[in-house]
VEXDREN-952114 format. One record per residue (C-alpha): residue number from 0; z, x, y. Coordinates in steps of 0.05 Angstrom, whole numbers, plus 5000, padded with zeros to 4 digits. Layout:
+-----+------+------+------+
! num !    w !    u !    v !
+-----+------+------+------+
! NUM !    Z !    X !    Y !
...
+-----+------+------+------+
END
This chain:
+-----+------+------+------+
! num !    w !    u !    v !
+-----+------+------+------+
!   0 ! 8892 ! 4366 ! 8407 !
!   1 ! 8834 ! 4362 ! 8454 !
!   2 ! 8787 ! 4322 ! 8410 !
!   3 ! 8839 ! 4270 ! 8385 !
!   4 ! 8863 ! 4261 ! 8456 !
!   5 ! 8791 ! 4251 ! 8482 !
!   6 ! 8774 ! 4205 ! 8424 !
!   7 ! 8838 ! 4162 ! 8439 !
!   8 ! 8829 ! 4159 ! 8512 !
!   9 ! 8756 ! 4139 ! 8502 !
!  10 ! 8771 ! 4084 ! 8456 !
!  11 ! 8838 ! 4057 ! 8485 !
!  12 ! 8836 ! 4080 ! 8557 !
!  13 ! 8907 ! 4112 ! 8551 !
!  14 ! 8937 ! 4181 ! 8543 !
!  15 ! 8972 ! 4185 ! 8474 !
!  16 ! 9031 ! 4221 ! 8444 !
!  17 ! 9010 ! 4256 ! 8380 !
!  18 ! 9049 ! 4268 ! 8316 !
!  19 ! 9030 ! 4303 ! 8253 !
!  20 ! 9052 ! 4312 ! 8184 !
!  21 ! 9029 ! 4361 ! 8131 !
!  22 ! 9001 ! 4354 ! 8063 !
!  23 ! 9033 ! 4394 ! 8007 !
!  24 ! 9022 ! 4432 ! 7944 !
!  25 ! 9070 ! 4432 ! 7888 !
!  26 ! 9083 ! 4504 ! 7862 !
!  27 ! 9122 ! 4480 ! 7800 !
!  28 ! 9159 ! 4418 ! 7778 !
!  29 ! 9106 ! 4362 ! 7761 !
!  30 ! 9125 ! 4290 ! 7742 !
!  31 ! 9201 ! 4308 ! 7745 !
!  32 ! 9215 ! 4275 ! 7814 !
!  33 ! 9215 ! 4205 ! 7789 !
!  34 ! 9260 ! 4227 ! 7734 !
!  35 ! 9316 ! 4250 ! 7784 !
!  36 ! 9293 ! 4322 ! 7770 !
!  37 ! 9277 ! 4383 ! 7805 !
!  38 ! 9211 ! 4402 ! 7843 !
!  39 ! 9186 ! 4461 ! 7882 !
!  40 ! 9133 ! 4438 ! 7935 !
!  41 ! 9110 ! 4476 ! 7997 !
!  42 ! 9080 ! 4444 ! 8060 !
!  43 ! 9010 ! 4463 ! 8077 !
!  44 ! 8978 ! 4479 ! 8143 !
!  45 ! 8933 ! 4418 ! 8132 !
!  46 ! 8956 ! 4360 ! 8174 !
!  47 ! 8945 ! 4284 ! 8186 !
!  48 ! 8952 ! 4270 ! 8260 !
!  49 ! 8967 ! 4203 ! 8291 !
!  50 ! 8957 ! 4189 ! 8365 !
!  51 ! 8997 ! 4133 ! 8393 !
!  52 ! 9009 ! 4092 ! 8457 !
!  53 ! 9051 ! 4028 ! 8463 !
!  54 ! 9023 ! 3959 ! 8472 !
!  55 ! 9059 ! 3899 ! 8505 !
!  56 ! 9049 ! 3853 ! 8444 !
!  57 ! 9068 ! 3858 ! 8371 !
!  58 ! 9000 ! 3881 ! 8345 !
!  59 ! 8979 ! 3946 ! 8316 !
!  60 ! 8909 ! 3966 ! 8327 !
!  61 ! 8892 ! 4025 ! 8280 !
!  62 ! 8827 ! 4069 ! 8283 !
!  63 ! 8814 ! 4120 ! 8226 !
!  64 ! 8768 ! 4173 ! 8252 !
!  65 ! 8754 ! 4200 ! 8184 !
!  66 ! 8728 ! 4132 ! 8157 !
!  67 ! 8703 ! 4104 ! 8224 !
!  68 ! 8742 ! 4040 ! 8212 !
!  69 ! 8789 ! 3996 ! 8254 !
!  70 ! 8839 ! 3946 ! 8231 !
!  71 ! 8888 ! 3901 ! 8266 !
!  72 ! 8958 ! 3889 ! 8237 !
!  73 ! 9010 ! 3837 ! 8262 !
!  74 ! 9082 ! 3865 ! 8260 !
!  75 ! 9109 ! 3792 ! 8251 !
!  76 ! 9070 ! 3781 ! 8188 !
!  77 ! 9080 ! 3842 ! 8145 !
!  78 ! 9084 ! 3824 ! 8071 !
!  79 ! 9088 ! 3873 ! 8012 !
!  80 ! 9031 ! 3877 ! 7962 !
!  81 ! 8973 ! 3921 ! 7954 !
!  82 ! 8905 ! 3903 ! 7983 !
!  83 ! 8870 ! 3969 ! 7963 !
!  84 ! 8853 ! 3985 ! 8034 !
!  85 ! 8872 ! 4049 ! 8068 !
!  86 ! 8913 ! 4008 ! 8118 !
!  87 ! 8963 ! 3990 ! 8063 !
!  88 ! 8999 ! 4055 ! 8081 !
!  89 ! 9002 ! 4039 ! 8156 !
!  90 ! 9022 ! 3969 ! 8141 !
!  91 ! 9072 ! 3991 ! 8091 !
!  92 ! 9111 ! 4038 ! 8134 !
!  93 ! 9111 ! 3987 ! 8191 !
!  94 ! 9136 ! 3932 ! 8144 !
!  95 ! 9191 ! 3975 ! 8114 !
!  96 ! 9215 ! 3996 ! 8183 !
!  97 ! 9217 ! 3925 ! 8205 !
!  98 ! 9254 ! 3899 ! 8144 !
!  99 ! 9305 ! 3956 ! 8154 !
! 100 ! 9321 ! 3925 ! 8223 !
! 101 ! 9281 ! 3972 ! 8269 !
! 102 ! 9242 ! 3928 ! 8313 !
! 103 ! 9177 ! 3963 ! 8330 !
! 104 ! 9134 ! 3958 ! 8392 !
! 105 ! 9060 ! 3942 ! 8384 !
! 106 ! 9017 ! 4001 ! 8388 !
! 107 ! 8946 ! 4030 ! 8392 !
! 108 ! 8937 ! 4084 ! 8338 !
! 109 ! 8884 ! 4134 ! 8321 !
! 110 ! 8887 ! 4172 ! 8257 !
! 111 ! 8851 ! 4241 ! 8244 !
! 112 ! 8865 ! 4279 ! 8179 !
! 113 ! 8845 ! 4346 ! 8147 !
! 114 ! 8885 ! 4332 ! 8082 !
! 115 ! 8832 ! 4321 ! 8030 !
! 116 ! 8832 ! 4251 ! 8000 !
! 117 ! 8842 ! 4246 ! 7924 !
! 118 ! 8854 ! 4321 ! 7916 !
! 119 ! 8929 ! 4317 ! 7897 !
! 120 ! 8951 ! 4346 ! 7962 !
! 121 ! 8989 ! 4283 ! 7983 !
! 122 ! 8945 ! 4254 ! 8037 !
! 123 ! 8980 ! 4188 ! 8029 !
! 124 ! 9050 ! 4217 ! 8045 !
! 125 ! 9022 ! 4257 ! 8105 !
! 126 ! 8991 ! 4192 ! 8133 !
! 127 ! 9058 ! 4152 ! 8118 !
! 128 ! 9102 ! 4203 ! 8153 !
! 129 ! 9058 ! 4218 ! 8214 !
! 130 ! 9050 ! 4142 ! 8223 !
! 131 ! 9126 ! 4130 ! 8217 !
! 132 ! 9141 ! 4183 ! 8270 !
! 133 ! 9087 ! 4154 ! 8315 !
! 134 ! 9116 ! 4083 ! 8308 !
! 135 ! 9190 ! 4099 ! 8317 !
! 136 ! 9178 ! 4147 ! 8376 !
! 137 ! 9132 ! 4096 ! 8411 !
! 138 ! 9185 ! 4044 ! 8401 !
! 139 ! 9243 ! 4090 ! 8428 !
! 140 ! 9277 ! 4091 ! 8361 !
! 141 ! 9312 ! 4151 ! 8331 !
! 142 ! 9309 ! 4160 ! 8254 !
! 143 ! 9329 ! 4224 ! 8218 !
! 144 ! 9277 ! 4256 ! 8176 !
! 145 ! 9308 ! 4245 ! 8107 !
! 146 ! 9312 ! 4170 ! 8124 !
! 147 ! 9237 ! 4172 ! 8143 !
! 148 ! 9223 ! 4204 ! 8078 !
! 149 ! 9259 ! 4150 ! 8039 !
! 150 ! 9226 ! 4093 ! 8080 !
! 151 ! 9156 ! 4123 ! 8066 !
! 152 ! 9170 ! 4126 ! 7993 !
! 153 ! 9191 ! 4054 ! 7993 !
! 154 ! 9128 ! 4036 ! 8031 !
! 155 ! 9087 ! 4069 ! 7978 !
! 156 ! 9123 ! 4029 ! 7924 !
! 157 ! 9119 ! 3961 ! 7957 !
! 158 ! 9051 ! 3963 ! 7993 !
! 159 ! 9007 ! 4013 ! 7958 !
! 160 ! 9043 ! 3996 ! 7892 !
! 161 ! 9048 ! 4068 ! 7870 !
! 162 ! 9114 ! 4082 ! 7839 !
! 163 ! 9119 ! 4152 ! 7868 !
! 164 ! 9178 ! 4199 ! 7870 !
! 165 ! 9207 ! 4226 ! 7934 !
! 166 ! 9177 ! 4295 ! 7934 !
! 167 ! 9114 ! 4283 ! 7973 !
! 168 ! 9148 ! 4249 ! 8034 !
! 169 ! 9207 ! 4294 ! 8032 !
! 170 ! 9169 ! 4359 ! 8038 !
! 171 ! 9122 ! 4330 ! 8090 !
! 172 ! 9185 ! 4317 ! 8130 !
! 173 ! 9226 ! 4380 ! 8113 !
! 174 ! 9176 ! 4435 ! 8101 !
! 175 ! 9187 ! 4505 ! 8129 !
! 176 ! 9135 ! 4557 ! 8144 !
! 177 ! 9139 ! 4617 ! 8099 !
! 178 ! 9180 ! 4581 ! 8045 !
! 179 ! 9178 ! 4535 ! 7984 !
! 180 ! 9229 ! 4481 ! 7978 !
! 181 ! 9269 ! 4467 ! 7916 !
! 182 ! 9291 ! 4395 ! 7918 !
! 183 ! 9342 ! 4359 ! 7876 !
! 184 ! 9308 ! 4290 ! 7874 !
! 185 ! 9375 ! 4256 ! 7858 !
! 186 ! 9420 ! 4284 ! 7912 !
! 187 ! 9363 ! 4306 ! 7959 !
! 188 ! 9398 ! 4370 ! 7968 !
! 189 ! 9347 ! 4426 ! 7980 !
! 190 ! 9341 ! 4497 ! 7983 !
! 191 ! 9291 ! 4538 ! 8021 !
! 192 ! 9261 ! 4595 ! 7985 !
! 193 ! 9220 ! 4653 ! 8015 !
! 194 ! 9148 ! 4666 ! 7993 !
! 195 ! 9136 ! 4741 ! 7994 !
! 196 ! 9091 ! 4760 ! 8053 !
! 197 ! 9038 ! 4791 ! 8006 !
! 198 ! 9027 ! 4724 ! 7969 !
! 199 ! 8977 ! 4673 ! 7989 !
! 200 ! 8970 ! 4602 ! 7961 !
! 201 ! 8902 ! 4585 ! 7937 !
! 202 ! 8887 ! 4509 ! 7928 !
! 203 ! 8826 ! 4499 ! 7885 !
! 204 ! 8795 ! 4428 ! 7889 !
! 205 ! 8756 ! 4414 ! 7825 !
! 206 ! 8719 ! 4358 ! 7862 !
! 207 ! 8735 ! 4309 ! 7804 !
! 208 ! 8781 ! 4252 ! 7809 !
! 209 ! 8780 ! 4203 ! 7750 !
! 210 ! 8782 ! 4129 ! 7761 !
! 211 ! 8843 ! 4118 ! 7720 !
! 212 ! 8887 ! 4168 ! 7760 !
! 213 ! 8930 ! 4115 ! 7790 !
! 214 ! 8940 ! 4076 ! 7728 !
! 215 ! 8952 ! 4138 ! 7688 !
! 216 ! 9008 ! 4158 ! 7736 !
! 217 ! 9043 ! 4093 ! 7729 !
! 218 ! 9034 ! 4095 ! 7653 !
! 219 ! 9068 ! 4162 ! 7649 !
! 220 ! 9126 ! 4134 ! 7692 !
! 221 ! 9133 ! 4075 ! 7643 !
! 222 ! 9133 ! 4122 ! 7583 !
! 223 ! 9190 ! 4164 ! 7615 !
! 224 ! 9230 ! 4098 ! 7626 !
! 225 ! 9219 ! 4081 ! 7551 !
! 226 ! 9243 ! 4150 ! 7530 !
! 227 ! 9304 ! 4144 ! 7576 !
! 228 ! 9322 ! 4077 ! 7549 !
! 229 ! 9318 ! 4100 ! 7477 !
! 230 ! 9357 ! 4161 ! 7490 !
! 231 ! 9410 ! 4128 ! 7529 !
! 232 ! 9431 ! 4091 ! 7466 !
! 233 ! 9449 ! 4158 ! 7433 !
! 234 ! 9469 ! 4191 ! 7500 !
! 235 ! 9506 ! 4139 ! 7540 !
! 236 ! 9528 ! 4187 ! 7594 !
! 237 ! 9457 ! 4201 ! 7619 !
! 238 ! 9431 ! 4168 ! 7682 !
! 239 ! 9360 ! 4195 ! 7681 !
! 240 ! 9315 ! 4245 ! 7639 !
! 241 ! 9341 ! 4296 ! 7685 !
! 242 ! 9407 ! 4293 ! 7646 !
! 243 ! 9376 ! 4307 ! 7578 !
! 244 ! 9378 ! 4380 ! 7551 !
! 245 ! 9328 ! 4408 ! 7501 !
! 246 ! 9383 ! 4404 ! 7448 !
! 247 ! 9396 ! 4331 ! 7463 !
! 248 ! 9323 ! 4318 ! 7456 !
! 249 ! 9315 ! 4353 ! 7390 !
! 250 ! 9380 ! 4323 ! 7363 !
! 251 ! 9358 ! 4252 ! 7378 !
! 252 ! 9282 ! 4256 ! 7371 !
! 253 ! 9284 ! 4204 ! 7316 !
! 254 ! 9294 ! 4154 ! 7370 !
! 255 ! 9227 ! 4169 ! 7400 !
! 256 ! 9158 ! 4159 ! 7375 !
! 257 ! 9110 ! 4222 ! 7379 !
! 258 ! 9079 ! 4206 ! 7445 !
! 259 ! 9143 ! 4190 ! 7481 !
! 260 ! 9176 ! 4251 ! 7451 !
! 261 ! 9121 ! 4295 ! 7481 !
! 262 ! 9128 ! 4262 ! 7549 !
! 263 ! 9204 ! 4273 ! 7550 !
! 264 ! 9196 ! 4344 ! 7526 !
! 265 ! 9153 ! 4359 ! 7586 !
! 266 ! 9205 ! 4331 ! 7637 !
! 267 ! 9262 ! 4369 ! 7603 !
! 268 ! 9227 ! 4437 ! 7599 !
! 269 ! 9195 ! 4429 ! 7667 !
! 270 ! 9264 ! 4419 ! 7701 !
! 271 ! 9285 ! 4484 ! 7668 !
! 272 ! 9224 ! 4520 ! 7693 !
! 273 ! 9236 ! 4498 ! 7765 !
! 274 ! 9309 ! 4526 ! 7762 !
! 275 ! 9281 ! 4591 ! 7732 !
! 276 ! 9227 ! 4595 ! 7784 !
! 277 ! 9277 ! 4589 ! 7842 !
! 278 ! 9311 ! 4650 ! 7814 !
! 279 ! 9245 ! 4689 ! 7811 !
! 280 ! 9232 ! 4673 ! 7883 !
! 281 ! 9301 ! 4693 ! 7903 !
! 282 ! 9294 ! 4760 ! 7868 !
! 283 ! 9219 ! 4768 ! 7888 !
! 284 ! 9196 ! 4768 ! 7814 !
! 285 ! 9127 ! 4737 ! 7827 !
! 286 ! 9104 ! 4760 ! 7759 !
! 287 ! 9157 ! 4717 ! 7726 !
! 288 ! 9140 ! 4659 ! 7770 !
! 289 ! 9067 ! 4664 ! 7747 !
! 290 ! 9088 ! 4663 ! 7675 !
! 291 ! 9127 ! 4598 ! 7689 !
! 292 ! 9066 ! 4568 ! 7722 !
! 293 ! 9025 ! 4581 ! 7659 !
! 294 ! 9077 ! 4550 ! 7617 !
! 295 ! 9079 ! 4490 ! 7664 !
! 296 ! 9003 ! 4479 ! 7658 !
! 297 ! 9006 ! 4482 ! 7582 !
! 298 ! 9062 ! 4431 ! 7582 !
! 299 ! 9024 ! 4384 ! 7629 !
! 300 ! 8961 ! 4394 ! 7587 !
! 301 ! 8990 ! 4385 ! 7517 !
! 302 ! 9055 ! 4344 ! 7525 !
! 303 ! 9041 ! 4302 ! 7587 !
! 304 ! 8968 ! 4299 ! 7578 !
! 305 ! 8950 ! 4292 ! 7651 !
! 306 ! 8904 ! 4354 ! 7657 !
! 307 ! 8825 ! 4349 ! 7650 !
! 308 ! 8773 ! 4396 ! 7626 !
! 309 ! 8757 ! 4414 ! 7696 !
! 310 ! 8830 ! 4430 ! 7716 !
! 311 ! 8837 ! 4472 ! 7652 !
! 312 ! 8771 ! 4510 ! 7668 !
! 313 ! 8796 ! 4526 ! 7738 !
! 314 ! 8860 ! 4552 ! 7710 !
! 315 ! 8826 ! 4592 ! 7656 !
! 316 ! 8778 ! 4625 ! 7707 !
! 317 ! 8835 ! 4638 ! 7755 !
! 318 ! 8878 ! 4673 ! 7702 !
! 319 ! 8820 ! 4720 ! 7689 !
! 320 ! 8819 ! 4746 ! 7761 !
! 321 ! 8853 ! 4810 ! 7786 !
! 322 ! 8907 ! 4795 ! 7838 !
! 323 ! 8924 ! 4725 ! 7810 !
! 324 ! 8998 ! 4719 ! 7795 !
! 325 ! 8996 ! 4649 ! 7765 !
! 326 ! 8954 ! 4586 ! 7763 !
! 327 ! 8967 ! 4514 ! 7745 !
! 328 ! 8946 ! 4443 ! 7757 !
! 329 ! 8983 ! 4410 ! 7815 !
! 330 ! 8995 ! 4339 ! 7834 !
! 331 ! 8993 ! 4279 ! 7789 !
! 332 ! 8935 ! 4301 ! 7748 !
! 333 ! 8871 ! 4267 ! 7720 !
! 334 ! 8830 ! 4311 ! 7767 !
! 335 ! 8846 ! 4339 ! 7834 !
! 336 ! 8871 ! 4411 ! 7848 !
! 337 ! 8900 ! 4472 ! 7817 !
! 338 ! 8945 ! 4521 ! 7855 !
! 339 ! 8943 ! 4596 ! 7848 !
! 340 ! 8989 ! 4648 ! 7875 !
! 341 ! 8946 ! 4706 ! 7894 !
! 342 ! 8958 ! 4775 ! 7922 !
! 343 ! 8931 ! 4775 ! 7995 !
! 344 ! 8886 ! 4835 ! 7985 !
! 345 ! 8848 ! 4802 ! 7930 !
! 346 ! 8846 ! 4730 ! 7958 !
! 347 ! 8775 ! 4726 ! 7987 !
! 348 ! 8748 ! 4762 ! 7927 !
! 349 ! 8783 ! 4714 ! 7879 !
! 350 ! 8759 ! 4656 ! 7922 !
! 351 ! 8685 ! 4677 ! 7917 !
! 352 ! 8690 ! 4690 ! 7841 !
! 353 ! 8723 ! 4622 ! 7828 !
! 354 ! 8670 ! 4586 ! 7870 !
! 355 ! 8613 ! 4617 ! 7832 !
! 356 ! 8643 ! 4617 ! 7764 !
! 357 ! 8665 ! 4543 ! 7768 !
! 358 ! 8598 ! 4520 ! 7795 !
! 359 ! 8561 ! 4557 ! 7740 !
! 360 ! 8601 ! 4523 ! 7687 !
! 361 ! 8604 ! 4453 ! 7718 !
! 362 ! 8547 ! 4444 ! 7767 !
! 363 ! 8601 ! 4424 ! 7818 !
! 364 ! 8616 ! 4465 ! 7881 !
! 365 ! 8691 ! 4468 ! 7887 !
! 366 ! 8729 ! 4470 ! 7954 !
! 367 ! 8776 ! 4530 ! 7951 !
! 368 ! 8825 ! 4538 ! 8010 !
! 369 ! 8868 ! 4599 ! 8023 !
! 370 ! 8928 ! 4566 ! 8052 !
! 371 ! 8991 ! 4580 ! 8090 !
! 372 ! 9056 ! 4546 ! 8085 !
! 373 ! 9075 ! 4502 ! 8147 !
! 374 ! 9135 ! 4468 ! 8180 !
! 375 ! 9143 ! 4395 ! 8167 !
! 376 ! 9129 ! 4333 ! 8208 !
! 377 ! 9140 ! 4328 ! 8283 !
! 378 ! 9104 ! 4321 ! 8352 !
! 379 ! 9041 ! 4360 ! 8349 !
! 380 ! 9048 ! 4424 ! 8390 !
! 381 ! 9005 ! 4430 ! 8452 !
! 382 ! 8946 ! 4471 ! 8434 !
! 383 ! 8949 ! 4456 ! 8360 !
! 384 ! 8880 ! 4447 ! 8329 !
! 385 ! 8852 ! 4389 ! 8292 !
! 386 ! 8797 ! 4379 ! 8240 !
! 387 ! 8731 ! 4410 ! 8265 !
! 388 ! 8767 ! 4451 ! 8316 !
! 389 ! 8788 ! 4503 ! 8264 !
! 390 ! 8762 ! 4541 ! 8205 !
! 391 ! 8793 ! 4551 ! 8136 !
+-----+------+------+------+
END
């Protein structure tokens, strides 16, 4: 933490407390969270760090080291709504905490992140959660991590105006090193599932992020709501698409147009895949897990239509490599990253071949990280390293 402490002291003349929250990769279970379904993310050893010290007034002064920008926010004048500036996430979590009755102290904040922006690794949730911990702890407030996750989700809804599910914030709070986490997005019950020690997670950033990513995400969510309303007329007992079985869908497909049918089919089959993937991890059947990842990618490509040519290419190249158990796109789609599960002994060779193969086909040099799972958010341990102090 040396670099961030030095930066903070040089800018603010104070010694900060430092909190961190991880990004995440979703192993399987895409676009199911906002349908009350099941997801299986893992927290990554890529963090957003927030250094904080209190002020005597009700102002937040926030510096982003990655962007080299400063902004000032007034705690007494937080109003929902999107400005499009990165500070929406800081403003949002402060505003939601205040509206929930937690009176915050003013604070000086410095933010430093190693979670890639726009790559589908949930840089926004890592920023929200680390900021929330910094603000509540600086104010002497105790809030449990599940409540933090819910408030961060609400902040993203009201201030960034992205209608995300709970998965990203929850795994950033509740991740566990060496494990994936299967989350029931309705009850928030979760199960920690061991990842075999010989398996590595390989995150492949295609370096492409399409301009319509945010609008496309909200469109898919609206399409799911249309599907739910249509099916609920025939299935009055359902509360969300999570409650629809494949038989239900096939028996009542006449209530849906072709596009909405495909969207619902993805959600229904993806929820089933997550539950089967949990059994595969429990039994150590990584080959079966890989097959489910392949099925998930095909569904996201063909039924949910959120993949891209670049994501499809990265998956295709990965599936041709020795030591790759499975590959799929991860995150909201329309660009960003794929996730591979790779045998540790082959990981570096696979990484090099994917870098060369992808660049040869696209002209783009991908960023490919061999990652470890991590624990969720908390105070940054003494001696932990920040960006530019470590290598990947």
